[in-house]
VOPAGU-2260 file (C-alpha; in pm, 1 decimal, decimal comma):
REM VOPAGU-2260
SITE   aa  ch    i         X         Y         Z
SITE  MET   A    0    -702,5    1260,6    1706,3
SITE  MET   A    1    -367,0    1203,7    1545,4
SITE  PRO   A    2    -256,8    1418,0    1250,4
SITE  PHE   A    3    -277,5    1277,8     901,5
SITE  LYS   A    4      39,5    1205,8     709,1
SITE  LYS   A    5     157,5    1477,9     473,4
SITE  HIS   A    6     126,7    1392,2     107,5
SITE  ALA   A    7     112,8    1567,6    -227,9
SITE  ARG   A    8    -222,2    1430,0    -345,7
SITE  GLN   A    9    -536,4    1640,6    -388,5
SITE  TYR   A   10    -741,0    1411,5    -163,0
SITE  ASP   A   11    -671,3    1216,4     153,1
SITE  LEU   A   12    -917,7     957,3      29,3
SITE  VAL   A   13   -1183,4     898,5    -233,5
SITE  VAL   A   14   -1487,2     673,4    -199,1
SITE  TYR   A   15   -1522,5     526,3    -546,4
SITE  GLY   A   16   -1879,9     405,6    -590,3
SITE  GLY   A   17   -2013,2     659,2    -342,8
SITE  THR   A   18   -2370,7     644,8    -475,3
SITE  GLY   A   19   -2414,1     272,9    -409,2
SITE  TYR   A   20   -2544,3     114,3     -92,7
SITE  THR   A   21   -2203,3      41,6      60,9
SITE  GLY   A   22   -2042,0     359,7     -70,9
SITE  LEU   A   23   -2311,0     574,5      91,0
SITE  MET   A   24   -2266,8     396,1     425,8
SITE  ILE   A   25   -1891,8     459,8     413,4
SITE  SER   A   26   -1944,7     824,5     319,8
SITE  GLU   A   27   -2177,6     872,4     615,3
SITE  PHE   A   28   -1928,5     705,1     849,7
SITE  ILE   A   29   -1644,0     928,9     728,8
SITE  THR   A   30   -1865,2    1233,7     780,4
SITE  SER   A   31   -1945,1    1129,4    1136,7
SITE  HIS   A   32   -1605,1    1003,8    1249,2
SITE  PHE   A   33   -1318,5    1162,5    1051,8
SITE  PRO   A   34   -1157,5    1501,2    1127,6
SITE  ALA   A   35   -1358,5    1794,7     994,6
SITE  ASP   A   36   -1075,4    1908,0     766,0
SITE  THR   A   37   -1038,8    1571,6     588,5
SITE  LYS   A   38    -982,0    1625,3     216,7
SITE  TRP   A   39   -1200,7    1371,2      45,7
SITE  ALA   A   40   -1430,2    1305,3    -246,2
SITE  VAL   A   41   -1707,6    1074,8    -359,2
SITE  ALA   A   42   -1672,2     936,2    -709,4
SITE  GLY   A   43   -1899,5     758,7    -956,0
SITE  ARG   A   44   -2066,1     788,8   -1292,8
SITE  SER   A   45   -2360,8    1015,9   -1207,2
SITE  ALA   A   46   -2292,1    1374,7   -1099,9
SITE  ARG   A   47   -2654,0    1415,5    -988,6
SITE  LYS   A   48   -2645,6    1109,9    -761,9
SITE  LEU   A   49   -2308,1    1216,4    -623,0
SITE  GLU   A   50   -2451,8    1557,5    -533,5
SITE  ASP   A   51   -2724,0    1373,9    -340,3
SITE  VAL   A   52   -2451,0    1198,5    -140,0
SITE  VAL   A   53   -2289,2    1536,3     -68,7
SITE  LYS   A   54   -2623,6    1670,4      58,7
SITE  THR   A   55   -2666,5    1367,1     282,2
SITE  CYS   A   56   -2321,5    1422,7     429,8
SITE  TYR   A   57   -2389,5    1793,8     477,5
SITE  ASN   A   58   -2713,3    1719,9     661,2
SITE  LEU   A   59   -2524,3    1485,8     893,3
SITE  ASP   A   60   -2266,1    1750,9     983,5
SITE  SER   A   61   -2280,0    2098,7     831,8
SITE  ASP   A   62   -1970,9    2216,1    1022,3
SITE  ARG   A   63   -1720,5    2003,1     832,8
SITE  ASN   A   64   -1575,9    2001,7     482,7
SITE  PRO   A   65   -1823,6    1817,0     256,3
SITE  PRO   A   66   -1683,7    1569,8       5,3
SITE  GLN   A   67   -1596,0    1691,5    -341,2
SITE  VAL   A   68   -1754,4    1530,6    -645,3
SITE  GLU   A   69   -1546,8    1335,1    -897,1
SITE  VAL   A   70   -1728,0    1197,4   -1200,5
SITE  CYS   A   71   -1550,0     877,5   -1298,6
SITE  GLY   A   72   -1659,3     619,6   -1551,7
SITE  LEU   A   73   -1574,4     252,8   -1569,3
SITE  ASN   A   74   -1302,0     304,3   -1829,0
SITE  ASP   A   75    -927,0     283,4   -1773,8
SITE  ASN   A   76    -845,8     651,7   -1841,6
SITE  ASP   A   77   -1097,4     791,7   -1591,1
SITE  GLN   A   78    -980,4     560,0   -1316,9
SITE  VAL   A   79    -610,6     628,2   -1375,1
SITE  ALA   A   80    -679,3    1001,9   -1346,6
SITE  LEU   A   81    -877,9     953,5   -1025,0
SITE  ALA   A   82    -615,7     727,9    -866,3
SITE  LYS   A   83    -347,2     991,1    -921,0
SITE  LYS   A   84    -551,7    1246,6    -723,8
SITE  ALA   A   85    -594,5    1032,8    -411,8
SITE  PHE   A   86    -371,2     913,7    -130,4
SITE  ILE   A   87    -624,2     631,4     -67,9
SITE  ILE   A   88    -903,8     487,4    -280,7
SITE  ILE   A   89   -1188,9     294,1    -117,4
SITE  ALA   A   90   -1341,0      99,4    -406,6
SITE  THR   A   91   -1699,3     -22,8    -363,9
SITE  VAL   A   92   -1791,0     -85,2    -729,3
SITE  GLY   A   93   -1863,4    -452,9    -780,3
SITE  PRO   A   94   -1884,1    -726,3    -879,2
SITE  TYR   A   95   -1509,8    -677,5    -878,6
SITE  ALA   A   96   -1448,0    -954,9   -1128,1
SITE  LYS   A   97   -1652,6    -748,4   -1373,8
SITE  TYR   A   98   -1571,0    -388,6   -1277,8
SITE  GLY   A   99   -1280,2    -388,4   -1033,4
SITE  GLU   A  100    -960,4    -449,0   -1227,8
SITE  TYR   A  101    -913,3    -101,6   -1381,5
SITE  MET   A  102    -912,7      69,8   -1042,5
SITE  PHE   A  103    -694,6    -195,3    -882,2
SITE  LYS   A  104    -441,6    -160,3   -1163,8
SITE  ALA   A  105    -456,9     220,9   -1154,5
SITE  CYS   A  106    -383,8     232,5    -780,3
SITE  ALA   A  107    -107,8     -28,2    -797,1
SITE  GLU   A  108      71,5     168,4   -1068,1
SITE  ALA   A  109       8,8     517,4    -922,2
SITE  GLY   A  110     125,8     438,9    -569,1
SITE  THR   A  111    -226,1     495,4    -434,7
SITE  HIS   A  112    -325,6     289,1    -131,8
SITE  TYR   A  113    -628,7      75,0    -209,3
SITE  LEU   A  114    -912,7     -83,4      -9,5
SITE  ASP   A  115   -1219,3    -278,4    -118,3
SITE  CYS   A  116   -1490,0    -504,2      22,6
SITE  THR   A  117   -1488,6    -788,4    -228,1
SITE  GLY   A  118   -1545,6   -1143,8    -115,9
SITE  GLU   A  119   -1403,8   -1280,6    -442,5
SITE  ALA   A  120   -1086,3   -1460,1    -332,6
SITE  VAL   A  121   -1039,7   -1588,4    -687,1
SITE  TRP   A  122   -1035,0   -1229,1    -818,2
SITE  HIS   A  123    -800,5   -1131,3    -535,7
SITE  ALA   A  124    -564,8   -1410,3    -645,1
SITE  ALA   A  125    -573,6   -1286,6   -1005,5
SITE  MET   A  126    -493,0    -929,9    -898,1
SITE  ILE   A  127    -194,7   -1045,3    -691,8
SITE  LYS   A  128     -57,2   -1232,9    -989,5
SITE  LYS   A  129    -102,0    -940,1   -1227,2
SITE  TYR   A  130     -15,8    -634,3   -1017,2
SITE  GLU   A  131     185,3    -727,5    -708,2
SITE  GLU   A  132     513,1    -624,6    -866,5
SITE  ALA   A  133     366,8    -291,5    -981,9
SITE  ALA   A  134     243,9    -218,5    -629,3
SITE  LYS   A  135     583,8    -304,3    -480,3
SITE  THR   A  136     750,3     -66,6    -725,6
SITE  SER   A  137     508,4     222,9    -663,0
SITE  GLY   A  138     475,1     170,3    -287,5
SITE  ALA   A  139      98,4     118,1    -299,0
SITE  CYS   A  140     -57,3     -83,5     -15,3
SITE  MET   A  141    -334,8    -298,8    -159,6
SITE  PHE   A  142    -601,2    -439,6      74,8
SITE  PRO   A  143    -878,8    -632,8    -102,1
SITE  GLN   A  144   -1134,5    -818,2     110,8
SITE  SER   A  145   -1134,3    -558,3     389,4
SITE  GLY   A  146   -1507,0    -566,0     469,1
SITE  VAL   A  147   -1711,8    -836,2     639,4
SITE  GLU   A  148   -1505,4   -1066,5     421,4
SITE  SER   A  149   -1245,4   -1106,4     545,5
SITE  ALA   A  150   -1131,1    -848,9     800,6
SITE  PRO   A  151   -1305,2    -991,1    1112,1
SITE  SER   A  152   -1157,6   -1339,6    1070,8
SITE  ASP   A  153    -814,7   -1193,3     998,7
SITE  LEU   A  154    -823,4    -965,4    1304,3
SITE  VAL   A  155    -953,7   -1234,6    1539,3
SITE  THR   A  156    -670,6   -1463,0    1427,2
SITE  PHE   A  157    -412,8   -1186,9    1469,7
SITE  SER   A  158    -545,6   -1112,2    1819,9
SITE  LEU   A  159    -527,3   -1476,6    1922,9
SITE  ALA   A  160    -173,7   -1517,5    1790,7
SITE  SER   A  161     -60,4   -1193,6    1956,7
SITE  LEU   A  162    -203,5   -1299,1    2292,7
SITE  ILE   A  163     -43,2   -1643,2    2280,8
SITE  ARG   A  164     290,4   -1487,2    2189,5
SITE  SER   A  165     276,0   -1228,3    2468,6
SITE  GLU   A  166     131,0   -1448,0    2746,8
SITE  LEU   A  167     286,8   -1785,4    2670,5
SITE  SER   A  168     594,6   -1684,0    2465,1
SITE  ALA   A  169     488,2   -1933,7    2202,5
SITE  PRO   A  170     385,7   -1939,9    1838,0
SITE  VAL   A  171      26,3   -2030,3    1756,3
SITE  GLY   A  172     -85,4   -2370,0    1635,8
SITE  ASP   A  173    -445,8   -2437,4    1534,1
SITE  VAL   A  174    -692,1   -2146,2    1521,5
SITE  VAL   A  175   -1067,3   -2192,8    1485,3
SITE  VAL   A  176   -1294,8   -1894,6    1416,4
SITE  SER   A  177   -1672,8   -1911,4    1438,1
SITE  LEU   A  178   -1932,7   -1681,3    1288,0
SITE  HIS   A  179   -2126,5   -1691,3    1614,0
SITE  GLU   A  180   -2417,4   -1461,5    1529,4
SITE  MET   A  181   -2521,2   -1250,2    1233,9
SITE  ARG   A  182   -2820,3   -1017,6    1220,0
SITE  SER   A  183   -2767,3    -855,7     882,6
SITE  ALA   A  184   -2906,6    -885,9     530,5
SITE  PRO   A  185   -2671,2    -884,7     231,5
SITE  SER   A  186   -2666,4    -592,1      -6,9
SITE  GLY   A  187   -2756,9    -625,9    -372,7
SITE  GLY   A  188   -2392,4    -594,2    -469,4
SITE  THR   A  189   -2296,5    -887,6    -248,9
SITE  LEU   A  190   -2568,5   -1105,5    -399,0
SITE  ALA   A  191   -2474,8   -1003,3    -753,9
SITE  THR   A  192   -2114,0   -1097,8    -682,0
SITE  LEU   A  193   -2213,8   -1439,9    -551,1
SITE  ILE   A  194   -2443,2   -1514,5    -844,2
SITE  GLY   A  195   -2200,8   -1394,3   -1109,4
SITE  LEU   A  196   -1878,8   -1542,7    -973,4
SITE  PHE   A  197   -1886,0   -1852,7   -1189,4
SITE  GLU   A  198   -1959,9   -1649,7   -1501,1
SITE  ALA   A  199   -1625,0   -1472,1   -1459,0
SITE  PHE   A  200   -1419,7   -1766,4   -1332,1
SITE  SER   A  201   -1427,1   -2140,9   -1380,2
SITE  PHE   A  202   -1503,1   -2379,6   -1096,8
SITE  LYS   A  203   -1141,2   -2495,8   -1116,2
SITE  GLN   A  204   -1012,1   -2140,3   -1068,2
SITE  VAL   A  205   -1242,8   -2075,3    -772,6
SITE  ALA   A  206   -1148,4   -2405,8    -607,8
SITE  ALA   A  207    -776,9   -2334,6    -655,4
SITE  SER   A  208    -804,3   -1992,1    -490,5
SITE  HIS   A  209    -967,1   -2148,5    -182,5
SITE  ARG   A  210    -696,9   -2407,1    -122,9
SITE  PRO   A  211    -497,8   -2341,8     197,0
SITE  TYR   A  212    -216,3   -2092,1     138,9
SITE  ALA   A  213    -319,3   -2031,0    -224,7
SITE  LEU   A  214    -281,4   -1653,9    -169,6
SITE  SER   A  215      18,8   -1682,8      60,2
SITE  PRO   A  216     357,8   -1566,3     -69,9
SITE  VAL   A  217     515,4   -1846,4     134,9
SITE  PRO   A  218     420,0   -2212,6      81,1
SITE  ASN   A  219     324,6   -2427,4     377,2
SITE  ALA   A  220     265,0   -2801,5     379,4
SITE  LYS   A  221      98,3   -2790,7     721,4
SITE  SER   A  222    -268,2   -2890,3     697,5
SITE  ALA   A  223    -553,2   -2834,6     943,4
SITE  PRO   A  224    -673,9   -3124,5    1158,7
SITE  LYS   A  225    -880,6   -3364,9     953,0
SITE  ALA   A  226   -1254,2   -3382,6    1008,4
SITE  SER   A  227   -1414,0   -3706,2    1119,5
SITE  ILE   A  228   -1626,4   -3906,2     879,4
SITE  GLN   A  229   -1934,4   -3805,8    1079,7
SITE  SER   A  230   -1849,6   -3435,8    1045,7
SITE  LYS   A  231   -1793,3   -3473,8     673,3
SITE  LEU   A  232   -2133,8   -3638,3     633,8
SITE  THR   A  233   -2333,8   -3411,0     864,5
SITE  GLY   A  234   -2143,0   -3081,7     848,2
SITE  ALA   A  235   -2148,7   -3076,1    1230,8
SITE  TYR   A  236   -1830,6   -3011,6    1428,2
SITE  HIS   A  237   -1786,4   -2983,3    1804,2
SITE  VAL   A  238   -1513,8   -2733,2    1893,4
SITE  PRO   A  239   -1411,7   -2696,4    2260,2
SITE  ASN   A  240   -1503,0   -2350,0    2397,4
SITE  LEU   A  241   -1703,6   -2272,8    2081,1
SITE  GLY   A  242   -1966,6   -2547,0    2093,0
SITE  LEU   A  243   -2144,4   -2709,5    1798,3
SITE  GLN   A  244   -2047,6   -2566,9    1460,7
SITE  SER   A  245   -2154,5   -2614,6    1099,9
SITE  THR   A  246   -2012,7   -2545,9     754,6
SITE  SER   A  247   -1968,1   -2173,5     685,6
SITE  ILE   A  248   -2024,4   -2009,5     347,4
SITE  THR   A  249   -1737,1   -1768,3     417,2
SITE  ALA   A  250   -1481,5   -2028,5     531,0
SITE  GLY   A  251   -1287,0   -2062,5     205,7
SITE  THR   A  252   -1279,3   -1690,9     128,9
SITE  ASP   A  253   -1172,9   -1592,8     480,6
SITE  ALA   A  254    -914,6   -1870,0     507,4
SITE  ALA   A  255    -749,7   -1744,1     188,7
SITE  VAL   A  256    -690,6   -1402,7     346,9
SITE  VAL   A  257    -585,9   -1538,2     687,4
SITE  HIS   A  258    -331,4   -1766,5     522,0
SITE  ARG   A  259    -200,9   -1477,8     314,1
SITE  THR   A  260    -149,6   -1278,2     632,5
SITE  TRP   A  261      40,8   -1574,7     777,3
SITE  GLY   A  262     266,6   -1577,9     471,5
SITE  LEU   A  263     330,2   -1203,0     471,9
SITE  LEU   A  264     421,6   -1211,4     842,2
SITE  GLN   A  265     658,2   -1500,3     775,9
SITE  GLN   A  266     812,8   -1333,4     472,6
SITE  GLU   A  267     863,0    -968,9     563,8
SITE  PRO   A  268    1163,4    -906,0     795,5
SITE  VAL   A  269     997,8    -608,8     970,8
SITE  LEU   A  270     691,2    -821,5    1052,3
SITE  GLN   A  271     854,3   -1143,7    1165,8
SITE  ASN   A  272     827,7   -1052,2    1533,2
SITE  GLN   A  273     449,3   -1086,0    1481,2
SITE  ALA   A  274     465,9   -1408,9    1280,0
SITE  TYR   A  275     221,8   -1682,7    1378,3
SITE  GLY   A  276     471,8   -1968,5    1349,9
SITE  PRO   A  277     549,1   -2255,9    1110,5
SITE  ASN   A  278     279,5   -2492,1    1243,2
SITE  PHE   A  279     -11,8   -2249,7    1214,6
SITE  THR   A  280    -340,9   -2386,4    1080,7
SITE  TYR   A  281    -680,1   -2220,8    1039,2
SITE  ARG   A  282   -1040,0   -2340,8    1025,9
SITE  GLU   A  283   -1366,1   -2148,0    1013,3
SITE  PHE   A  284   -1722,8   -2253,6    1093,3
SITE  MET   A  285   -2064,4   -2113,4    1176,4
SITE  LYS   A  286   -2246,7   -2155,6    1508,1
SITE  THR   A  287   -2545,9   -2389,1    1487,1
SITE  ARG   A  288   -2816,7   -2507,3    1726,2
SITE  ASN   A  289   -2810,4   -2882,2    1662,4
SITE  ILE   A  290   -2710,5   -3150,4    1415,0
SITE  VAL   A  291   -3028,9   -3105,4    1210,8
SITE  THR   A  292   -2958,8   -2735,5    1146,6
SITE  ALA   A  293   -2593,3   -2819,8    1080,0
SITE  MET   A  294   -2694,6   -3072,1     813,2
SITE  ALA   A  295   -2943,4   -2829,0     660,1
SITE  MET   A  296   -2675,3   -2560,3     628,8
SITE  HIS   A  297   -2411,4   -2804,8     501,2
SITE  TYR   A  298   -2623,0   -2953,3     224,1
SITE  SER   A  299   -2782,5   -2620,9     128,9
SITE  LEU   A  300   -2436,1   -2479,8      68,3
SITE  LEU   A  301   -2323,4   -2792,5    -114,4
SITE  ILE   A  302   -2624,1   -2811,4    -347,0
SITE  GLY   A  303   -2645,4   -2433,2    -390,3
SITE  GLY   A  304   -2276,1   -2415,6    -478,2
SITE  VAL   A  305   -2311,0   -2685,0    -743,1
SITE  LEU   A  306   -2611,6   -2511,1    -897,0
SITE  LEU   A  307   -2435,1   -2173,0    -900,3
SITE  ALA   A  308   -2126,3   -2322,2   -1058,2
SITE  PHE   A  309   -2283,8   -2539,3   -1325,0
SITE  CYS   A  310   -2643,9   -2425,2   -1384,0
SITE  SER   A  311   -2686,0   -2090,5   -1557,5
SITE  PRO   A  312   -3072,0   -2106,9   -1551,6
SITE  PHE   A  313   -3051,5   -2126,2   -1171,4
SITE  ARG   A  314   -2832,5   -1812,2   -1164,0
SITE  ASN   A  315   -3074,1   -1629,7   -1395,4
SITE  LEU   A  316   -3369,3   -1729,4   -1177,5
SITE  LEU   A  317   -3197,6   -1599,5    -864,3
SITE  ARG   A  318   -3135,3   -1262,3   -1028,2
SITE  ARG   A  319   -3509,3   -1212,3   -1067,2
SITE  PHE   A  320   -3579,0   -1243,3    -697,0
SITE  VAL   A  321   -3282,9   -1094,8    -508,8
SITE  VAL   A  322   -3206,4    -733,5    -417,6
SITE  GLN   A  323   -3038,5    -554,8    -706,4
SITE  PRO   A  324   -2687,6    -397,8    -704,5
SITE  GLY   A  325   -2682,7     -55,9    -540,9
SITE  GLN   A  326   -2967,5    -151,2    -310,0
SITE  GLY   A  327   -2974,7    -305,2      35,4
SITE  PRO   A  328   -3159,6    -320,9     364,8
SITE  SER   A  329   -3348,9     -12,5     479,9
SITE  ARG   A  330   -3174,2     244,3     698,2
SITE  GLU   A  331   -3377,8     124,2     997,8
SITE  ASP   A  332   -3275,4    -236,5     939,7
SITE  SER   A  333   -2912,4    -141,5     878,4
SITE  ALA   A  334   -2901,3      35,3    1214,6
SITE  LYS   A  335   -2977,8    -300,8    1376,5
SITE  ASP   A  336   -2698,0    -488,1    1196,0
SITE  TYR   A  337   -2492,3    -699,8    1432,0
SITE  VAL   A  338   -2218,8    -955,0    1363,9
SITE  GLU   A  339   -2028,5   -1150,7    1626,6
SITE  PHE   A  340   -1722,4   -1368,7    1579,1
SITE  ARG   A  341   -1556,6   -1594,9    1834,4
SITE  GLY   A  342   -1225,9   -1770,9    1808,2
SITE  VAL   A  343    -998,4   -2011,4    1992,2
SITE  GLY   A  344    -626,3   -2052,5    1942,4
SITE  ALA   A  345    -394,5   -2323,6    2069,6
SITE  PRO   A  346     -28,1   -2248,4    2143,5
SITE  ASP   A  347     229,1   -2449,6    1949,8
SITE  LEU   A  348     410,7   -2595,0    2251,2
SITE  GLN   A  349     587,9   -2920,9    2328,4
SITE  PRO   A  350     482,5   -3076,3    2555,5
SITE  SER   A  351     130,3   -2963,2    2468,6
SITE  THR   A  352     -80,7   -2758,5    2708,2
SITE  GLU   A  353    -455,3   -2732,2    2766,0
SITE  LYS   A  354    -437,2   -2353,4    2768,4
SITE  GLN   A  355    -614,0   -2172,0    2487,0
SITE  ALA   A  356    -654,8   -1812,6    2385,0
SITE  LEU   A  357   -1013,6   -1697,5    2335,2
SITE  CYS   A  358   -1139,2   -1397,3    2142,1
SITE  ARG   A  359   -1484,2   -1245,8    2104,7
SITE  ALA   A  360   -1540,6    -964,2    1856,3
SITE  TRP   A  361   -1869,2    -796,0    1769,6
SITE  PHE   A  362   -1949,1    -521,3    1523,8
SITE  HIS   A  363   -2221,2    -286,5    1402,7
SITE  GLY   A  364   -2209,9    -138,3    1050,5
SITE  ILE   A  365   -1925,9    -374,3     982,1
SITE  THR   A  366   -1822,1    -292,7     624,3
SITE  ALA   A  367   -1827,9      85,4     671,1
SITE  VAL   A  368   -1639,8      52,8     999,4
SITE  PHE   A  369   -1365,2    -168,3     861,3
SITE  LEU   A  370   -1301,8      10,8     533,7
SITE  SER   A  371   -1311,1     356,4     693,0
SITE  GLY   A  372   -1102,2     240,6     989,2
SITE  ALA   A  373    -841,9      86,7     759,6
SITE  ALA   A  374    -822,4     409,7     559,0
SITE  ARG   A  375    -773,1     609,8     874,9
SITE  THR   A  376    -498,0     373,7     986,9
SITE  LEU   A  377    -315,0     439,9     660,8
SITE  LEU   A  378    -368,3     814,9     697,2
SITE  GLU   A  379    -248,1     848,4    1055,0
SITE  ASP   A  380     113,5     825,9    1167,6
SITE  ASP   A  381      26,9     569,8    1434,2
SITE  LEU   A  382    -283,1     400,0    1572,1
SITE  GLY   A  383    -317,4     156,8    1864,7
SITE  LEU   A  384    -561,6    -134,0    1829,2
SITE  SER   A  385    -712,9    -339,4    2109,6
SITE  GLY   A  386    -975,6    -607,9    2155,8
SITE  GLU   A  387   -1133,4    -836,3    2408,8
SITE  THR   A  388    -908,0   -1138,1    2447,4
SITE  LYS   A  389    -801,7   -1360,8    2731,6
SITE  ILE   A  390    -623,2   -1684,0    2821,3
SITE  MET   A  391    -834,3   -1968,8    2959,7
SITE  ASP   A  392    -709,3   -2279,6    3137,7
């Protein structure tokens, strides 16, 4: 294990929202995988529930420092005080459009590194607009959307681009990522976020945040290959080396983050040796069995999206039947969670080549793994990353 960076804060990291479903998973992962002398805390509104989290962590490993308890309300003053105590905040209190801004603002202004697991690209866009300059001034690194949305897609794309650069000495052209398999049920917080998104933002705002390069600091006029009329009507796409694909519910949200990464790599001088290239494009789909299932997914998403955006009785009805915030699958079911992504990347070469880079990435306990792993990356002086990738003719 590498030593943590030296800093003057009371805590290495704080899990804000530690009593919720996702916060508890992250706390358990930190207990099982971080150094025993990690200085950390769990934070939330209920001291009693936080003490239960501490007991759970102690029962997992009684030989390590248990987390401290920080009672923190949803108000600005509490969150500013908490942010100043921590080197890193992992924020799991959502929906973020409703509850997330105070902590984001507090970290940006206090120089506290920040991670969350929102899937709200429109909220992410609003936070960039409001607090990017404050974060640049304070030195805070802000990483929204670092859970299942949208870290896997971002990392698969980065791996493909890195492989093409190293093996073919070329920038990357078109990248396609597929949600190949998913055996996982959403938490109550995720469902609450989805249902409430259009109560916090207009359809126009959401659509704007999902346009290509909407979150990128660098504009790009390059557009992804156009879909055929048949694909537009059926939602079915055949992608070489990935097979038959359908419309993905996460495509717009993940593309926003991947395109922002493209822009940051293009913009920052110290990162330009990892830049994807000027002709980079990105598409995301979901693996499907046949055209019938592709059409069912496509039109379910289309009709469901319209109802969520424009029909408040439909949103209210959904709330009565879905898992509530703070709840999620049972511990036994969570242990079986499995998500697999696959991706293909084409080199940007003239004359063109048939070579492609392929990537396969699979995960268990995905949100806890990504948020905790990202925090540890920020805490350590250096950390090497690797994945399963290869070039195919």
